[in-house]
N, C-alpha and C positions, 0 to 999 in steps of 0.2 A: 297120062302116066305121071307119077310123082317124080320129082327131081332126085338126083343122087343125094344121099343123106350126108349132112354135115353138122358140125357143132356151131351153134350161134351163142356167143357169150354175152354177158351183160354190157361189156364195153362196146361191142358191135351194135347191139340193139340201140343203146343210148346215142351213139354217134351217128347212126344212120339218119335219124330224123331230128336230132338235136333235142331229144326229150330226156336229157340226163336227169333232170329234176323230177320229171313226170313218171318215168319207168323205174320200177324196183323189182326186177325179175331175177331169178336165179338162173345160172347157166343151163341151157338145154343140152341134153345128151343124145347124140346121134339123131338129131331132129331133121326132118324134111324141111325144105325151105319154102314150101307152099302152104298157105292157109286158104282153104276153100270156103267161101261164104255163099249160102243160098239167100237170095233176095227176091222180093216181089218183082215180077217181070214188068209191071207197070211203072216201077220206080227205079229200074236198073240204071237209067241215065243219071238219076240223082245220086246214087251211090258211087258211080264212076267219078262224079265231081268231087267227092270227098276222098277219093283215092286216085288223084289225077295221074300219079306215076305208077300205079299198079303195084306199089310196094308198101311195106310197113315194117320198120325196125329189122331190116335184113331178111324179111320174108316176102316172097311174091304173093300178091293177093289175087286169087282166082274167083271173080264174081260170077255166079251162075244164076241166071234168071229163072224163076219158077212161078207158076200160078200160086197166088198167095196161100190158098187153102192147102195146096199140094206140099208146101214147105212142111207143114205139120204132118200131113197124112203119109207122105212118102218117107219120112224119117224113120218110120218103124219097119219099112220093107226094103230100103235101099241096101245094096251090097256095100261092104266096107271100102272097096276100091273106088267107088264113085260117090261115097258119102261126104257130106260137108263136115267141116270142123266147127263152124259157127253158123248159126241161122239168125235171121232177123224175123221177128214175128210179134204176135199180140201177147200181152201179159196173161190173158185168160187161158192161154195154152199151157201155162206153167205147171199146174197141178197134174194134168194128165201126162205130160212129157216127163216130169220128174218122177211120177209114180211108176212109169214103165221103164225108167232108166235111160231114156233117150238123151236127156240133158244132165249136166253134172253140176254139183255145188260149186260156187265160185268163191275164191279167196279175194275179198273186196277190201281195199284199203279204207281206213277210217275217213280219210279226206274225201274219198269218192262218195261214201254214204252221206256225209254232211253236205255235199254239193248238190244233191238231187232232191226234188220234191218228195217228201216222205210217202205220200199216197201212191206215187208212181213207182217208187222202189218197192213198196209193200206188195204191189201187184205181182212182182216177180219172186216173192217169198212163198215157200211151201214147207210145211212142217218145221218152221223155225229157221230154215236156211235160205240163202239168196241163190237163185238159179239164173238170174238175168239182170241186165242193166237197162233201165229205160232210157231211150234217146228222144222220144217224142210223145206228147200227150194230145189227146183229141176228144171231142165231144160234139154232139149235135147242138144246134141252136135253131131259132125260128127266124126265117128271112121273110120280111114283109115288103110287098110292093107298095112303095110310098106314093106312087101315082094313083093307085086305087084306094089306098087307106091313108087318108090325110092325117088322122089323129091315131096314134098307136093305142090299141085297146088296153085298158088297165086290168080288165078281167076277161076270163074266157067267155063269159056270157056276152060281153060286148063284142068280142071277136066273132062269135057265132052269129050274132045279129047282123053285123056288117057283111060277113062272108055270104050268108044266105040271101041277104038283100041283093048283093051283086049277082048272085046266080039267078035269082028270080027276074032281075032286070036284063038277063042275057049277056051280061058283061064278062062273066067267067063261066067256065065249065066244071072246074073242080074247086069247091069252096075252101077246102083245107087239104093241101098236098102233103100228106104224110104217107110214106111208102109202106105198102103191105104186099099185095099180090097173093097168089094161090097158096103159097107156103107160109105166109105171114112174115112179120118183121118185128119181133119183140124189141129189138135194139132201137129202132126209130120211134116206136110207140112208147118207149119208157117214160118220157116226160109226162105223157097223159096218164100212164099207169101210176107213176109216183104222185102225180097231182091229185089222184083220186084216193091215195092212201095205200097203194099196192107196193109190195117189195118182193124180192125173190127169196133170199135167205136172211135170217137174223144174224146177230153176232154174239159171241161169247163175251164175258166180262173183260177178257184180255184183248178183244177186238178181232179175234179170228172168226172166220165164217162158220156159222152154226147150221149145218145142213139139215138138222132135225127140226129147225124152225122155218117152215115153208110159208111164205106170205102171199101166195098167189090168190088166196081167197080169205085173207084175214078179215076180222070183224069191221075194221074201219073201211077197207076197200069194199067189202060186201054191202055196207050201208050206202055207198055212193054208186053202185053199179047201175041203178036206174038211169043215171046220166048217160051212160053208154047206149042204152036202149033209145034214149031221146036223140042222140047223135045219129044213130042208125036210121031212125024214123024220118028225120029231117034231111038225111043225105049229107050231113056235114062231114061225117067220116064214112068212107066206103072202102072195104078191103079189096075191091077190084082195081083200085089205084095202086099200081106197082111202082117200082123205082123209076122206070123210064117214063111212065105216064105223069108221075108227080113232077119230075124234072122238066119235061116238055111243057106241061101246063103252066108252070111258074115262069120259066124263062121266056115263054111266048106271050106273057101277060094274061093268061087265062086262069090264073089262080092267084089269090091275094096273099096266101101264106104257104110257106114251104119249110118242112123239117129236113135239114141236111147237115153235113159236116164240112170241115175245112178241106176235105178231098175235092170239094167242088169250088175251090177258091177261084180258079180261072173262069169257070162259068159264071160265078157271082160277079166278078169284076167286069165281065163282058156284058152284063145286063144292060139293055137299052133304056132302062128307066131307073129312077132313084129307088133306093132300098134301105132297109134297116136290119141289123142283126141283133137280136135280143133273146131273152129267155121266153118260154111259153108263159103267158099270164096266169094268175091264180085261177084255179077251177073251183075249188071248195075253200071256204074260209078256214084258216088255220093250217092249211097244207100248201107247200110250195112245190110246184112242178120242177123236177131236176132231171138232168140227163144221166145216162150211164157215162162213166169216165173210163176211157181206154188209154192204154200206153203201148207203144211199140218199142222194141228194144232188141238187144243182142243176147244170145245164149250160146254157151259152149256145149257141143255134143260129146257123147261118149267116144266118138270116133277120133277126136283130136288126140287123145292119148295113144290110140292104136296107130295113128299116123306120125306120132312123135312130135306134135306141135302144140301140146296142151299148155306149156309155159307161155308161148307166144300168143296163143288164142286167148288165154285168160287175161294177159296184159292188154291185148287189143280191145277186149270187151270191157274190162273193168277200169281201164285207164284212158285209152284213146277215145273209145266211144262215149265215155262219161264226161269227157272234157268239154269246156265251154266252146272252144274253137271248133271242134268237130261238130258239135250239136248246132252251133250257129250256122255253119256251112250247110248242114243237112236241112235246117229250117229254111234257109234262103232258097235251096234247090227244090224242096219238097212241100213247102207250105204247111208245116205243122209246128206247133209250139214246142220248144225244147223242154226236156225234163230236167235239164241242168238249170238251176235257179239263176245263175248269172246270165246265161245265154237267153233265158226266157225274158228277163228284165230288159234285155237289149233289143227285143223285137219291136219294130216300129210300124209294121204293116197294120193299118187301122182295122181291117176286116179280121185279121188273125187275132188281134187284141180283143176284138168284140167277141169272138168265139171263146177266148180264154175267160172273159168276164162272165159269159153265159154258163161257165162250168161250176160256178159257185154253189157249194152244197151238194154237188153231184155224188153219185154212188159208184165206186170202182166196180167194174164187172167182176163177179166172183171168179176166182181162178181155180176152183176145185174141180176135180173130175166130174162130180155130180151135176155140174152146170150143163153138161151135154144133154141131160134129160129135160132141161128147162126150155130151151129155145123153141123146140117144136110144139111143146104143150102150151106155152104162153102165147106164142105167135098164133097157134091154132085157135085159141080162145078168142083172140081179137078178130080173126077171120070169121069165125062162126057167129060172132055177135054183131058184126058190122058189114055183112054182105048184102044188105038191102032186104028185099022181099024174101021171106022164108028164113030170116036170121034167127038164131037161137037166143033166147033171153040171156043176158049177160050173167045173171045169177047162176044159171045152169052151166054155161060155157066155162066160167072160171072155176066153178066147183069141180067140174070134170078135170080141168087142168091141174088143180091142186092134188086131186086123187091120183092122177097119172104120175106126177112127179114123186109123190110120197111112195107110191108102189115101186117106181124105178129105183129109188134110193134104198127102199127096204127097211 
């Protein structure tokens, strides 16, 4: 149950945390003193570290752990009494949540906008408005077992030759550990997809996502799809390798290469062998394999106004969560690169810095609602074309994916 309503003025807010220069909020009227935040249950301890006293500017902070995907899904069905005022989540949720009214536009200070990496902030923009503040950025990279691979391959052809030779010699069981599984994994496969010329949606002249330009079977990618058939034939890429298989194979020394992200920082640092964190090497001349870029951040829900805490929730997200001190603490606890430029430059962890370096040229995941139709279609095309015996020719698999997405978008 929420606490007795009370008024929290600007002086109280500033004095409570000593953020007089940071906060610039107007007095709240008859506001509850509790801000409820839904956070990923796997990272609840990390958020508790950045709210050690359980308070913020005169508000009690109520951290509620949720399954990550449920944060987004349950927001549309939760009753107002138990609803969150703030959620933490992925930038690509923005379009759908903004379109259905679950999250609200933010009043963001100019100083905050300037302090954040532009692409990360842009991920939380929809229809020209800002709906969230990025706190962390992430991307996949390629981890190489340096004991098995003495010289880092400069091209994907070299990588394939080395990996398949190790498999033939019985030294590894999975030549290239990129996760897929029965339902596919378009996110982890994206460096290979982009390295062959694939893209999801094009952009307009102003940089917005153009959902009418679907690139799952564009001419450049179509020209290179025979390479996928070769990967399938040699067994270099196999969709039966799911996330668990990929991780186990690499961490036990049974795979020379692994595609993963900074969420596996602890597992990577615990490896019993030397390793390198790099980008995927060039597959086709003239094309650079790049990852999807993701941002995590805070968003204010429509329920904050109903609960009387919208002023405090907006300040918490746009000022505290955007600050270098908050993001540095979260990075130290959670192993992600901060979206705040100052905090990101202060990161000293060599593995995390290597992941950041591997993000160069990456593509922000489209945050439009139409992206929902892409994941299954694109992941399915990879599964169908890399499942070993009986696989569908890549040309047919990705043409079907393109048609499926175009039909869904209408």
